[in-house]
FIKEBA-872071 format. One record per residue (C-alpha): x, y, z. Coordinates in steps of 0.25 Angstrom, whole numbers. Example, Ala and Ser with C-alpha at 12.3 -4.5 7.8 and 13.67 -1.06 7.14 Angstrom:
2
{site {49, -18, 31}}
{site {55, -4, 29}}
***
This chain:
452
{site {11, -19, 76}}
{site {12, -18, 61}}
{site {18, -5, 56}}
{site {15, 0, 41}}
{site {27, 9, 39}}
{site {24, 11, 25}}
{site {10, 16, 28}}
{site {15, 25, 39}}
{site {7, 19, 51}}
{site {7, 8, 60}}
{site {-5, 0, 65}}
{site {-9, -11, 74}}
{site {-13, -23, 67}}
{site {-23, -28, 77}}
{site {-38, -26, 79}}
{site {-44, -15, 88}}
{site {-54, -16, 99}}
{site {-65, -17, 88}}
{site {-58, -28, 80}}
{site {-53, -19, 69}}
{site {-39, -19, 64}}
{site {-33, -6, 67}}
{site {-23, -6, 56}}
{site {-34, -9, 46}}
{site {-42, 2, 51}}
{site {-31, 12, 49}}
{site {-28, 7, 35}}
{site {-43, 10, 32}}
{site {-40, 25, 34}}
{site {-35, 32, 21}}
{site {-21, 36, 20}}
{site {-24, 51, 21}}
{site {-31, 49, 35}}
{site {-20, 40, 40}}
{site {-8, 48, 36}}
{site {-8, 59, 47}}
{site {-8, 48, 58}}
{site {1, 38, 51}}
{site {15, 35, 57}}
{site {21, 38, 43}}
{site {16, 53, 44}}
{site {22, 54, 58}}
{site {35, 49, 54}}
{site {36, 58, 42}}
{site {32, 70, 51}}
{site {43, 66, 61}}
{site {53, 65, 50}}
{site {49, 79, 45}}
{site {50, 85, 59}}
{site {64, 78, 61}}
{site {69, 83, 48}}
{site {70, 98, 52}}
{site {80, 96, 64}}
{site {88, 86, 57}}
{site {88, 94, 45}}
{site {93, 106, 53}}
{site {104, 98, 59}}
{site {108, 91, 47}}
{site {109, 105, 39}}
{site {117, 112, 49}}
{site {127, 100, 50}}
{site {128, 99, 35}}
{site {130, 114, 33}}
{site {140, 115, 44}}
{site {148, 103, 39}}
{site {147, 107, 25}}
{site {151, 122, 27}}
{site {162, 119, 37}}
{site {168, 108, 28}}
{site {167, 117, 16}}
{site {173, 128, 23}}
{site {185, 120, 29}}
{site {188, 114, 15}}
{site {200, 123, 14}}
{site {206, 115, 25}}
{site {207, 100, 27}}
{site {196, 101, 38}}
{site {185, 104, 28}}
{site {186, 90, 22}}
{site {183, 82, 35}}
{site {173, 92, 39}}
{site {165, 91, 26}}
{site {166, 75, 26}}
{site {161, 75, 41}}
{site {150, 83, 37}}
{site {146, 74, 25}}
{site {148, 62, 34}}
{site {138, 69, 44}}
{site {128, 71, 33}}
{site {129, 56, 30}}
{site {126, 53, 44}}
{site {114, 63, 44}}
{site {109, 55, 32}}
{site {110, 42, 39}}
{site {101, 48, 50}}
{site {91, 53, 40}}
{site {90, 40, 33}}
{site {87, 34, 46}}
{site {77, 44, 49}}
{site {70, 43, 36}}
{site {70, 27, 38}}
{site {63, 29, 51}}
{site {53, 40, 48}}
{site {51, 39, 33}}
{site {53, 24, 31}}
{site {63, 28, 20}}
{site {75, 18, 18}}
{site {87, 24, 12}}
{site {100, 17, 10}}
{site {112, 24, 15}}
{site {121, 30, 5}}
{site {133, 24, -1}}
{site {144, 22, 9}}
{site {157, 30, 9}}
{site {168, 23, 1}}
{site {181, 30, 6}}
{site {193, 27, -3}}
{site {203, 22, 7}}
{site {203, 24, 22}}
{site {205, 35, 32}}
{site {197, 48, 35}}
{site {201, 55, 22}}
{site {195, 44, 13}}
{site {182, 44, 22}}
{site {181, 59, 20}}
{site {183, 58, 5}}
{site {172, 47, 4}}
{site {162, 56, 12}}
{site {165, 68, 3}}
{site {164, 60, -10}}
{site {152, 53, -6}}
{site {139, 58, -13}}
{site {131, 53, -2}}
{site {138, 62, 8}}
{site {134, 75, 0}}
{site {120, 70, -2}}
{site {119, 69, 13}}
{site {124, 83, 14}}
{site {113, 88, 4}}
{site {103, 81, 12}}
{site {106, 88, 25}}
{site {106, 101, 18}}
{site {93, 99, 11}}
{site {86, 93, 23}}
{site {85, 106, 31}}
{site {77, 114, 21}}
{site {68, 102, 18}}
{site {66, 99, 33}}
{site {62, 113, 36}}
{site {51, 113, 25}}
{site {46, 99, 28}}
{site {46, 102, 43}}
{site {38, 115, 41}}
{site {28, 108, 32}}
{site {26, 96, 41}}
{site {24, 104, 54}}
{site {15, 114, 48}}
{site {6, 104, 42}}
{site {7, 94, 53}}
{site {4, 104, 64}}
{site {-7, 112, 57}}
{site {-14, 100, 52}}
{site {-15, 93, 66}}
{site {-18, 107, 73}}
{site {-29, 110, 64}}
{site {-35, 96, 64}}
{site {-35, 96, 79}}
{site {-41, 110, 80}}
{site {-54, 106, 85}}
{site {-47, 98, 96}}
{site {-39, 111, 101}}
{site {-52, 119, 100}}
{site {-58, 109, 110}}
{site {-46, 107, 119}}
{site {-43, 122, 121}}
{site {-56, 130, 121}}
{site {-51, 140, 130}}
{site {-43, 146, 118}}
{site {-56, 148, 110}}
{site {-64, 160, 109}}
{site {-78, 161, 105}}
{site {-79, 146, 105}}
{site {-67, 143, 97}}
{site {-51, 144, 97}}
{site {-46, 158, 97}}
{site {-35, 161, 87}}
{site {-28, 174, 84}}
{site {-26, 180, 70}}
{site {-13, 187, 66}}
{site {-20, 201, 69}}
{site {-23, 197, 83}}
{site {-38, 194, 81}}
{site {-44, 182, 87}}
{site {-50, 171, 79}}
{site {-60, 161, 84}}
{site {-61, 147, 78}}
{site {-74, 144, 84}}
{site {-81, 140, 71}}
{site {-83, 125, 70}}
{site {-81, 126, 55}}
{site {-68, 133, 57}}
{site {-64, 122, 67}}
{site {-68, 111, 57}}
{site {-61, 118, 45}}
{site {-48, 119, 54}}
{site {-49, 104, 58}}
{site {-52, 100, 43}}
{site {-40, 108, 38}}
{site {-31, 102, 49}}
{site {-36, 88, 45}}
{site {-32, 91, 30}}
{site {-18, 96, 34}}
{site {-16, 84, 43}}
{site {-20, 74, 32}}
{site {-11, 81, 22}}
{site {1, 82, 32}}
{site {6, 67, 31}}
{site {6, 68, 16}}
{site {14, 81, 17}}
{site {24, 74, 26}}
{site {25, 63, 16}}
{site {29, 73, 5}}
{site {39, 80, 14}}
{site {45, 67, 19}}
{site {46, 62, 4}}
{site {56, 73, 1}}
{site {63, 68, 14}}
{site {63, 54, 8}}
{site {69, 59, -5}}
{site {80, 67, 2}}
{site {84, 55, 11}}
{site {83, 45, -1}}
{site {90, 54, -11}}
{site {101, 60, -2}}
{site {104, 50, 9}}
{site {103, 37, 2}}
{site {113, 31, -8}}
{site {114, 38, -22}}
{site {108, 32, -34}}
{site {122, 30, -40}}
{site {127, 22, -27}}
{site {114, 14, -27}}
{site {116, 10, -42}}
{site {131, 7, -40}}
{site {127, -3, -28}}
{site {116, -9, -37}}
{site {126, -11, -49}}
{site {136, -17, -40}}
{site {126, -27, -35}}
{site {121, -30, -49}}
{site {135, -32, -53}}
{site {137, -42, -42}}
{site {124, -49, -47}}
{site {129, -49, -62}}
{site {143, -55, -58}}
{site {136, -66, -49}}
{site {127, -69, -60}}
{site {138, -70, -71}}
{site {146, -79, -61}}
{site {134, -88, -59}}
{site {132, -89, -74}}
{site {146, -92, -77}}
{site {146, -103, -66}}
{site {133, -109, -72}}
{site {139, -109, -86}}
{site {152, -116, -81}}
{site {144, -126, -73}}
{site {135, -129, -85}}
{site {147, -131, -94}}
{site {154, -139, -84}}
{site {143, -148, -81}}
{site {136, -149, -94}}
{site {142, -146, -107}}
{site {157, -148, -103}}
{site {154, -161, -96}}
{site {146, -166, -109}}
{site {158, -162, -117}}
{site {168, -169, -109}}
{site {159, -182, -109}}
{site {158, -180, -124}}
{site {173, -179, -126}}
{site {175, -192, -118}}
{site {164, -199, -126}}
{site {171, -195, -139}}
{site {184, -200, -134}}
{site {178, -213, -131}}
{site {171, -214, -144}}
{site {185, -211, -151}}
{site {191, -222, -144}}
{site {180, -232, -148}}
{site {179, -227, -162}}
{site {189, -238, -168}}
{site {185, -249, -158}}
{site {170, -247, -157}}
{site {164, -238, -167}}
{site {150, -240, -163}}
{site {153, -237, -149}}
{site {160, -225, -153}}
{site {149, -220, -162}}
{site {139, -222, -150}}
{site {148, -213, -141}}
{site {150, -203, -152}}
{site {134, -202, -153}}
{site {133, -201, -138}}
{site {144, -190, -139}}
{site {136, -183, -150}}
{site {124, -183, -140}}
{site {132, -177, -129}}
{site {137, -166, -139}}
{site {122, -162, -141}}
{site {119, -161, -127}}
{site {132, -153, -124}}
{site {128, -144, -135}}
{site {114, -142, -129}}
{site {120, -139, -116}}
{site {129, -129, -122}}
{site {118, -122, -129}}
{site {110, -122, -116}}
{site {121, -116, -109}}
{site {123, -105, -120}}
{site {109, -102, -119}}
{site {110, -100, -104}}
{site {121, -90, -107}}
{site {115, -82, -118}}
{site {105, -89, -128}}
{site {108, -87, -142}}
{site {93, -85, -145}}
{site {93, -73, -136}}
{site {105, -67, -144}}
{site {99, -70, -157}}
{site {84, -67, -156}}
{site {82, -60, -143}}
{site {73, -62, -131}}
{site {60, -66, -138}}
{site {67, -78, -144}}
{site {75, -81, -132}}
{site {64, -81, -122}}
{site {55, -89, -132}}
{site {66, -100, -132}}
{site {66, -99, -116}}
{site {51, -101, -116}}
{site {52, -113, -125}}
{site {61, -120, -115}}
{site {53, -117, -103}}
{site {44, -128, -97}}
{site {32, -118, -96}}
{site {25, -112, -108}}
{site {30, -98, -109}}
{site {25, -86, -117}}
{site {35, -76, -121}}
{site {33, -62, -126}}
{site {44, -53, -129}}
{site {41, -38, -133}}
{site {54, -32, -136}}
{site {56, -23, -149}}
{site {71, -24, -147}}
{site {81, -32, -139}}
{site {88, -28, -126}}
{site {103, -28, -123}}
{site {109, -42, -124}}
{site {111, -42, -109}}
{site {97, -38, -105}}
{site {92, -48, -115}}
{site {100, -59, -109}}
{site {95, -56, -95}}
{site {81, -56, -99}}
{site {82, -69, -106}}
{site {89, -76, -94}}
{site {78, -70, -85}}
{site {67, -76, -93}}
{site {75, -89, -93}}
{site {76, -90, -78}}
{site {62, -86, -76}}
{site {57, -97, -86}}
{site {66, -107, -79}}
{site {59, -103, -66}}
{site {45, -105, -72}}
{site {49, -119, -77}}
{site {55, -123, -64}}
{site {47, -117, -53}}
{site {34, -110, -57}}
{site {25, -122, -61}}
{site {19, -113, -72}}
{site {11, -117, -84}}
{site {15, -105, -93}}
{site {24, -93, -92}}
{site {26, -80, -100}}
{site {38, -71, -103}}
{site {36, -56, -107}}
{site {47, -47, -112}}
{site {45, -32, -115}}
{site {52, -19, -114}}
{site {47, -8, -105}}
{site {55, 5, -108}}
{site {69, 2, -104}}
{site {66, -11, -97}}
{site {65, -25, -102}}
{site {54, -33, -95}}
{site {53, -48, -94}}
{site {41, -55, -87}}
{site {40, -70, -85}}
{site {27, -75, -80}}
{site {21, -89, -76}}
{site {9, -95, -70}}
{site {16, -104, -60}}
{site {15, -105, -45}}
{site {22, -92, -42}}
{site {30, -89, -30}}
{site {43, -84, -36}}
{site {50, -74, -27}}
{site {63, -67, -30}}
{site {67, -66, -16}}
{site {67, -81, -14}}
{site {81, -82, -19}}
{site {77, -89, -31}}
{site {82, -88, -45}}
{site {73, -75, -47}}
{site {82, -68, -37}}
{site {94, -71, -45}}
{site {87, -66, -57}}
{site {83, -53, -51}}
{site {97, -51, -47}}
{site {102, -53, -61}}
{site {91, -43, -67}}
{site {95, -33, -56}}
{site {109, -34, -61}}
{site {104, -27, -74}}
{site {94, -18, -67}}
{site {83, -28, -69}}
{site {71, -31, -61}}
{site {64, -44, -58}}
{site {50, -44, -52}}
{site {43, -57, -48}}
{site {28, -58, -46}}
{site {25, -72, -42}}
{site {14, -74, -32}}
{site {12, -88, -26}}
{site {3, -96, -35}}
{site {8, -87, -47}}
{site {8, -82, -58}}
{site {23, -77, -58}}
{site {28, -65, -66}}
{site {42, -61, -66}}
{site {46, -48, -72}}
{site {60, -44, -76}}
{site {64, -30, -79}}
{site {78, -27, -86}}
{site {84, -14, -92}}
{site {82, -13, -107}}
{site {95, -11, -114}}
{site {95, -10, -129}}
{site {103, -21, -137}}
***
């Protein structure tokens, strides 16, 4: 059995007695006709029905705890009573998040945990009272009752009247003894009898019931949308707490990235330029010793040392370019990216549409992002051509690197793209990879624009 939870119904993916797929036949029905019998509608109706008794219980608990705690604040007893009431509201919030997840399919993370300063009950009570999440949970329990009364009333009225009026012909057929003059006998407010024995009246009643029944699921979805907003806004983590967690994570990524870059620079210096300079010093020392004994051999050694100096200087230039290229500082992204494209093994067309330069940090991240993407194209893509586009969209700097290679690039595969996505995320950037197998590949990076 395959359950399509997002669509609100479940179906058996097997053919019926006539060989037709049951799920496929259901999917042919318009959404408006499926809605009254979908599992999602029944779950939302059950959520609305449960909200009233839960809302009454929660409201009574919150009001009693708040009133009792506030009234006893003149004594020491009021503080633990109020803290216990807020803790109870947090427990109600946990149950509500579970109910929303089970019936509405709404995933809401728990709020930020309590951080008592020290041990003991006093520190815990202080943490509960100072926590903004505790007071948001209290507000939820107070708002839940009036809203649940309204939503319960609307849901019951539309649900009951819709189905009763829709099945009116069935009741007419099942209980003919209640009819009079060939129809069902009703009584008006003044006591007069009314007979619905007209087929037109029966049809109009059933048609009206059908319209109400078809509209009821959408009314339920509108009602539960408000419930979703309340649960998400009051029972989940605050935006500030979420942002703090994101910044802490980004800070860890930045620290790890900086440490890795320092280790890379140290390794390149030790294994490259430093080793060449040590060898150069030894060669010059030998040349100095042979200068008087064998001038020709000394000259050859000095000539070789001169070549080593050129190689060491080139390595130092490459290393400095890897830290921050001078062309980027002096001439900006257009010239720096053109220099990158010239060194790429694949022909690259560069288009930079910027009227002014971003901040140096953002400019550097954009440069190294394109650099790493072009290196990936050279090593892994098998492409014959590539392109780099840079432009500004309002307060964002947009980069797109495309190629006509074999595709198949995936951020989740743990490749260099994953590390690149983490580095961009550390500055509120985004990396989107569109690389179907067989190509082409388009990697789009988005960075916050900060003026230089």
